[in-house]
C-alpha positions in Angstrom: -1.4 -30.8 1.2 -4.1 -32.4 -0.9 -4.0 -31.5 -4.6 -7.4 -31.2 -6.2 -7.8 -30.6 -10.0 -10.9 -29.1 -11.5 -13.4 -30.3 -9.0 -17.0 -30.3 -10.1 -19.4 -28.0 -8.3 -21.3 -30.9 -6.7 -18.2 -31.8 -4.8 -17.3 -28.3 -3.6 -19.1 -28.4 -0.3 -17.3 -31.7 0.7 -13.9 -30.4 -0.5 -14.3 -27.1 1.4 -15.3 -28.6 4.7 -13.4 -27.2 7.7 -11.4 -29.6 9.9 -13.6 -29.0 13.0 -15.3 -31.3 15.5 -19.1 -31.6 15.3 -20.9 -29.0 17.5 -22.8 -31.8 19.2 -19.6 -33.3 20.6 -18.5 -29.9 22.0 -21.9 -28.7 23.3 -22.1 -31.3 26.0 -18.9 -30.1 27.7 -19.8 -26.4 27.2 -23.3 -26.9 28.8 -21.8 -28.7 31.8 -19.3 -26.0 32.5 -21.8 -23.2 32.0 -24.2 -24.8 34.5 -21.4 -25.2 37.0 -20.3 -21.6 36.7 -23.9 -20.3 36.9 -24.4 -22.2 40.2 -21.0 -21.9 41.8 -19.4 -18.8 40.4 -15.8 -18.2 41.5 -15.4 -21.7 42.9 -16.3 -23.3 39.6 -13.8 -20.9 37.8 -11.0 -21.9 40.2 -11.8 -25.6 39.7 -11.6 -25.4 35.9 -8.5 -23.2 35.9 -6.8 -25.8 38.0 -8.1 -28.6 35.7 -7.3 -27.1 32.3 -4.5 -24.6 33.0 -2.7 -26.3 35.9 -3.1 -23.3 38.2 -4.6 -23.9 41.7 -5.1 -20.3 42.9 -7.8 -18.1 44.2 -9.5 -16.0 41.5 -8.5 -12.4 41.8 -8.3 -9.2 39.8 -4.9 -8.8 38.3 -3.2 -6.1 40.3 -1.9 -2.7 39.1 1.6 -3.8 40.4 1.6 -7.0 38.3 0.5 -5.1 35.2 3.3 -2.5 35.7 5.9 -5.2 36.4 4.9 -7.0 33.2 5.0 -3.8 31.2 8.6 -3.2 32.4 9.7 -6.5 30.9 8.5 -5.7 27.4 11.3 -4.5 25.2 11.3 -0.8 24.1 11.5 -1.9 20.4 8.3 -4.0 20.8 6.6 -1.2 22.7 7.3 1.1 19.7 5.9 -1.5 17.3 2.8 -1.9 19.5 2.2 1.9 19.6 2.6 2.2 15.8 0.0 -0.6 15.4 -2.3 1.1 17.9 -2.1 4.4 16.1 -3.0 2.8 12.7 -5.9 0.9 14.3 -7.1 4.1 15.9 -6.9 6.0 12.6 -8.9 3.4 10.7 -11.6 2.9 13.3 -12.0 6.7 14.0 -12.7 7.1 10.3 -15.7 4.8 10.8 -17.5 7.3 13.0 -20.7 8.6 11.6 -23.0 11.5 12.3 -26.5 11.6 13.6 -29.0 10.6 10.9 -32.1 12.9 10.9 -35.1 13.1 8.5 -38.6 14.4 8.4 -40.5 11.5 6.8 -43.5 13.7 6.2 -44.6 17.1 7.6 -44.6 17.0 11.3 -43.0 13.6 11.6 -39.3 13.8 12.5 -37.2 10.6 12.9 -33.5 10.4 13.8 -30.9 7.8 14.8 -28.1 8.2 17.3 -25.4 5.8 18.3 -24.7 4.9 21.9 -21.8 2.8 23.3 -22.4 -0.7 24.8 -21.6 0.0 28.4 -20.1 -3.3 29.5 -18.0 -5.5 27.2 -15.9 -8.6 27.8 -12.8 -9.4 25.8 -11.5 -12.9 25.5 -7.8 -13.0 24.6 -6.4 -16.5 23.8 -3.2 -17.5 25.5 -1.8 -20.9 25.1 1.0 -21.5 22.6 0.7 -18.0 21.0 -0.7 -15.3 23.4 -2.4 -12.9 21.1 -1.6 -9.5 22.5 -2.4 -8.0 19.1 -6.1 -8.9 19.8 -6.0 -6.6 22.8 -5.4 -3.7 20.4 -8.0 -4.9 17.9 -10.7 -5.0 20.5 -9.8 -2.3 23.0 -9.0 0.5 20.6 -12.4 0.6 19.0 -14.1 0.0 22.4 -12.4 3.2 23.7 -13.3 5.2 20.5 -16.9 4.0 21.0 -16.9 5.1 24.6 -17.6 1.8 26.4 -17.5 2.4 30.1 -16.3 -1.1 31.3 -13.8 -3.2 29.4 -13.3 -6.6 31.1 -10.5 -8.8 29.8 -10.1 -12.5 30.4 -7.0 -14.5 29.3 -5.8 -17.9 30.5 -2.7 -18.1 32.7 0.3 -20.2 32.1 1.6 -22.8 34.5 3.3 -20.1 36.6 -0.1 -18.2 36.9 1.1 -15.5 34.6 -0.5 -13.8 31.6 1.9 -12.9 28.9 3.7 -9.6 29.6 2.8 -8.3 26.2 -1.0 -8.8 26.8 -0.8 -6.9 30.1 1.2 -4.1 28.5 -1.2 -3.7 25.6 -4.2 -3.9 28.0 -2.6 -1.1 30.2 -1.8 1.0 27.1 -5.3 0.7 25.7 -7.3 1.3 28.9 -8.7 -2.1 29.9 -10.7 -1.7 33.1 -10.2 -5.1 34.7 -8.1 -8.2 33.9 -8.7 -11.8 35.1 -6.6 -14.9 34.7 -9.2 -17.2 33.3 -9.5 -18.9 29.9 -11.6 -21.2 27.7 -15.2 -22.1 28.2 -15.1 -21.0 31.9 -14.1 -17.4 30.9 -17.0 -17.1 28.5 -19.4 -18.5 31.2 -18.0 -16.0 33.8 -18.6 -13.0 31.5 -22.1 -14.4 30.8 -23.3 -14.8 34.3 -20.8 -12.9 36.5 -19.2 -14.8 39.3 -18.9 -12.5 42.3 -15.4 -11.5 41.3 -15.8 -11.2 37.5 -18.5 -8.8 36.4 -21.3 -9.8 34.0 -21.1 -8.0 30.6 -23.5 -7.2 27.8 -21.4 -8.3 24.9 -18.4 -10.7 24.5 -15.7 -10.2 21.9 -12.7 -12.2 20.9 -11.5 -15.3 19.0 -10.8 -18.7 20.4 -10.8 -22.4 19.7 -13.9 -24.5 18.8 -14.9 -24.8 22.5 -14.7 -21.0 23.0 -16.7 -20.5 19.8 -19.5 -22.8 21.0 -19.4 -21.2 24.4 -19.9 -17.8 22.9 -22.9 -19.1 20.9 -24.3 -20.5 24.1 -23.9 -17.2 25.9 -26.5 -15.7 23.6 -29.1 -18.0 25.1 -28.6 -16.1 28.3 -29.1 -12.7 26.9 -25.4 -11.8 26.3 -24.5 -10.7 22.8 -21.3 -11.7 20.9 -19.3 -10.2 18.2 -19.6 -13.2 15.8 -18.8 -16.9 15.7 -15.0 -16.8 15.4 -13.2 -20.1 15.6 -10.0 -21.6 14.2 -8.1 -19.4 11.8 -8.3 -19.9 8.0 -6.8 -18.4 4.9 -7.6 -18.7 1.1 -5.1 -17.4 -1.5 -5.9 -17.0 -5.1 -2.6 -16.9 -7.1 -2.0 -17.0 -10.8 1.4 -16.8 -12.7 1.8 -13.2 -11.7 2.2 -14.3 -8.0 5.4 -15.0 -6.2 5.3 -18.6 -5.0 7.5 -18.0 -2.0 5.3 -15.1 -0.8 2.2 -17.3 -1.2 3.8 -20.1 0.7 4.8 -17.8 3.5 1.2 -16.5 3.8 -0.2 -20.0 3.9 2.2 -21.0 6.7 1.5 -17.8 8.6 -2.0 -19.0 9.2 -1.1 -22.7 9.5 1.0 -21.9 12.6 -2.0 -20.5 14.5 -3.1 -24.0 15.5 -3.5 -27.6 14.4 -7.2 -26.9 13.5 -6.4 -24.0 11.2 -7.0 -24.4 7.5 -5.2 -22.9 4.5 -6.2 -23.2 0.8 -4.6 -22.2 -2.4 -6.8 -21.7 -5.5 -5.0 -21.2 -8.8 -5.4 -21.4 -12.5 -1.7 -22.3 -13.0 -0.2 -25.8 -12.6 3.2 -24.3 -12.4 2.2 -22.0 -9.5 0.6 -24.9 -7.7 3.8 -26.9 -8.0 6.0 -24.1 -6.9 3.9 -23.2 -3.9 3.8 -26.8 -2.8 7.6 -27.0 -3.0 8.0 -23.6 -1.1 5.6 -24.7 1.7 7.7 -27.8 2.3 10.9 -25.8 2.2 9.8 -23.0 4.5 8.0 -25.3 6.9 11.2 -26.9 8.0 12.5 -23.6 9.3 9.5 -22.8 11.5 9.8 -23.0 15.3 6.1 -24.1 15.3 6.7 -26.7 12.6 4.7 -29.4 14.3 1.6 -27.2 14.7 1.9 -25.9 11.2 2.4 -29.3 9.7 -0.9 -30.6 11.2 -2.7 -27.6 9.8 -1.1 -28.1 6.4 -2.3 -31.7 6.4 -5.9 -30.4 6.6 -5.3 -28.0 3.7 -5.9 -28.0 0.0 -4.2 -27.0 -3.3 -7.0 -26.5 -5.8 -6.5 -25.9 -9.5 -9.4 -24.7 -11.7 -9.8 -23.7 -15.3 -10.7 -20.1 -15.1 -10.9 -17.0 -12.9 -14.7 -17.2 -13.0 -14.7 -20.7 -11.6 -12.2 -19.7 -9.0 -14.3 -16.7 -7.8 -17.4 -18.9 -7.5 -15.5 -21.4 -5.4 -14.0 -18.7 -3.2 -17.4 -17.2 -2.5 -18.8 -20.6 -1.7 -16.0 -21.2 0.8 -16.4 -17.7 2.3 -12.9 -17.4 3.8 -11.9 -15.5 6.9 -8.9 -14.1 5.1 -8.6 -13.8 1.3 -5.4 -12.9 -0.5 -5.6 -11.9 -4.2 -2.3 -12.3 -6.2 -3.5 -12.0 -9.8 -3.0 -9.9 -12.9 -6.8 -9.8 -13.0 -7.1 -8.5 -9.4 -9.9 -6.0 -10.1 -12.1 -9.0 -11.2 -11.7 -10.6 -7.8 -11.9 -7.3 -5.8 -15.2 -6.4 -7.5 -16.6 -10.0 -7.4 -15.8 -11.1 -3.8 -19.0 -11.0 -1.7 -18.1 -13.5 1.1 -14.9 -12.8 3.0 -13.9 -11.4 6.3 -10.9 -9.4 5.1 -9.2 -9.1 1.7 -5.5 -8.5 1.0 -4.6 -7.4 -2.5 -1.3 -7.8 -4.4 2.1 -9.4 -3.9 3.1 -7.0 -1.2 0.1 -7.2 1.1 0.8 -10.1 3.5 -2.1 -11.3 5.7 0.2 -10.6 8.6 -0.2 -6.8 8.0 -3.9 -7.1 8.9 -3.1 -9.3 11.8 -1.0 -6.6 13.4 -0.5 -3.1 12.2 -2.1 -1.9 8.9 -5.2 -0.7 10.8 -8.0 -3.1 9.8 -9.4 -5.4 12.5 -8.2 -9.0 12.6 -11.2 -10.4 14.6 -13.1 -11.9 11.8 -15.9 -14.5 11.0 -14.6 -18.0 10.3 -16.2 -21.3 9.3 -18.2 -19.7 6.5 -19.8 -17.1 8.7 -18.5 -14.3 6.5 -21.5 -15.0 4.3 -23.6 -13.2 6.9 -21.2 -11.6 9.5 -18.8 -8.7 9.3 -15.5 -8.6 11.1 -15.2 -6.4 14.3 -15.5 -2.7 13.6 -16.4 0.4 15.4 -20.1 -0.3 15.1 -19.6 -3.6 16.9 -19.2 -1.6 20.1 -22.2 0.7 19.5 -26.0 0.5 19.4 -28.2 2.4 17.1 -31.1 4.0 18.9 -33.9 5.5 16.9 -35.9 8.5 18.0 -39.1 10.2 16.7 -41.1 13.3 17.5 -44.5 14.0 16.0 -46.3 17.3 16.1 -50.1 17.8 16.0 -49.8 18.4 12.3 -47.7 15.3 11.9 -50.3 13.1 13.8 -53.0 14.6 11.6 -51.0 13.6 8.5 -50.1 10.0 9.6 -52.8 9.2 12.1 -55.4 7.7 9.7 -52.8 5.4 8.2 -51.9 4.1 11.6 -55.6 3.6 12.5 -56.4 1.6 9.4 -53.3 -0.6 9.7 -53.9 -1.3 13.4 -57.6 -2.2 12.8 -56.6 -4.5 9.9 -54.3 -6.3 12.3 -57.0 -6.6 14.9 -55.1 -4.5 17.5 -57.8 -2.1 18.7 -55.7 -0.6 21.5 -53.1 0.5 19.0 -55.8 2.3 17.0 -57.2 3.9 20.1 -53.8 5.3 21.1 -54.0 7.4 17.9 -57.8 8.0 17.8 -57.9 9.5 21.4 -55.2 12.0 20.4 -56.8 12.9 17.1 -60.1 13.7 18.8 -58.4 16.2 21.1 -56.6 17.8 18.1 -59.7 18.1 16.0 
C-alpha cells in the first residue's frame, strides 16, 4: 500500500484516481457486442457465453426443477442466515414507503403525486470468483415491496453450466420471475433489446465489473434506465487513535478481496494508527483464501495521513467513496459533514460487511465518485412518481390569466388558446 503524507490539495485528484481502464478502451468492445445482440438475439448470446464462460449450450430459461434442486443443496444454517438478512432488508425498505402527496396550490387547483412500480426490471447478479447471492436479496426484496410485475435475473454460468446454488435459492425465496444463465456485456444487451428468449426490461439493476458498468451506461442510449453506474468495489476508512487497527485492516481487506480492480483507502491523523494498520493488513492478508486477488487490490490502495479532521473530511468528500467507515472519537463531525458517500458505517463495531449482507441497508451503491450525484439502490429505485392535477372552473379562472400571459411571452399561441377557449365558455 502506498503511504502518502499530508498531500496538498492540488494533488488530491491524482492521488484519488481509481484503478480503472479508460472508458474509450472498453466502449469499443461493448458497442460491438450490443450491435451483435441487437441483430442476432439468442444466437449472439450463445456465442458470447461459449466465448467468455466456456459454456456451449442453447439459451433457455432456468427450470423450476433446477432451481429446486439447487435450493436443496444449500445448508439449513445458511438458509436461516439468508432469511434473517431478507427480513432485515424488508424491514428497512418497507420503512421507506411514503403516502400520497396532495395539495391545493390555489383555490380550485388540486395537484397530487402517486408512486407506481416499474413493471419490468432486470437484475444482473455477478458470478465468477464470488457469486453474489446477497445481491439477489438487495434487489429483489425492494422490487417485491414496490410491486414490480416482472423480475428477470441474469447471472453468468460456471464451466459446468450452473449458477451458484445460493443465487438460485435466494431468487426462489424472493420471488424472481425468470432466471437466465448469461453474464457480462451480453446479459445487459439482452435485457436492453430482448432476444426472443430473454424479455426486454424497462430498468436494469446490479453491480458488475468495468465492462458491465459501461454496458449499463450504453443501455440508456436505447431507452432503458439503470440504477446507477456501479463498478468495482471501493472502501475508505477514517481512523484515528480511538480505532482498533486490526478491525480497520479487516475492513480494508474485506473490500480488497472483491476483485483485483477494487480500491481501499485509509485516511488518518495518526502516524501510529497508519503503521499499525499497515502491519495488520500484511498479517491478515496471508490467511485469506483469496490472497492473490486481495493483494492486487491492495497494491492499488493508499494509506493517507493528514494533519486534521477538517482536512480529512474535505479529502473524503472529494473522493466520494462507495463505502465510508468512521472510527473516530470525533465521529459526529464526520457524520454531520459527509455529503458524498454511498453508505456510511459508524464506530468500531460496525463492519462494512454488515451492510453487504444483513443489517438491512442496501449494498448496491454508486462507485467511481458517482456518490456525488447518485444514491444507492432504495425502494424508490423501483418506483416512478406520477403527478396528477384537477382544475375546477374556479381554479381555471384563478390561474388562467397567468398561463395565457406566460404562453404568449414564450410565443406559444396554441398553449394560450387552450386556456382562452375554456375561459370564454366559463365567462
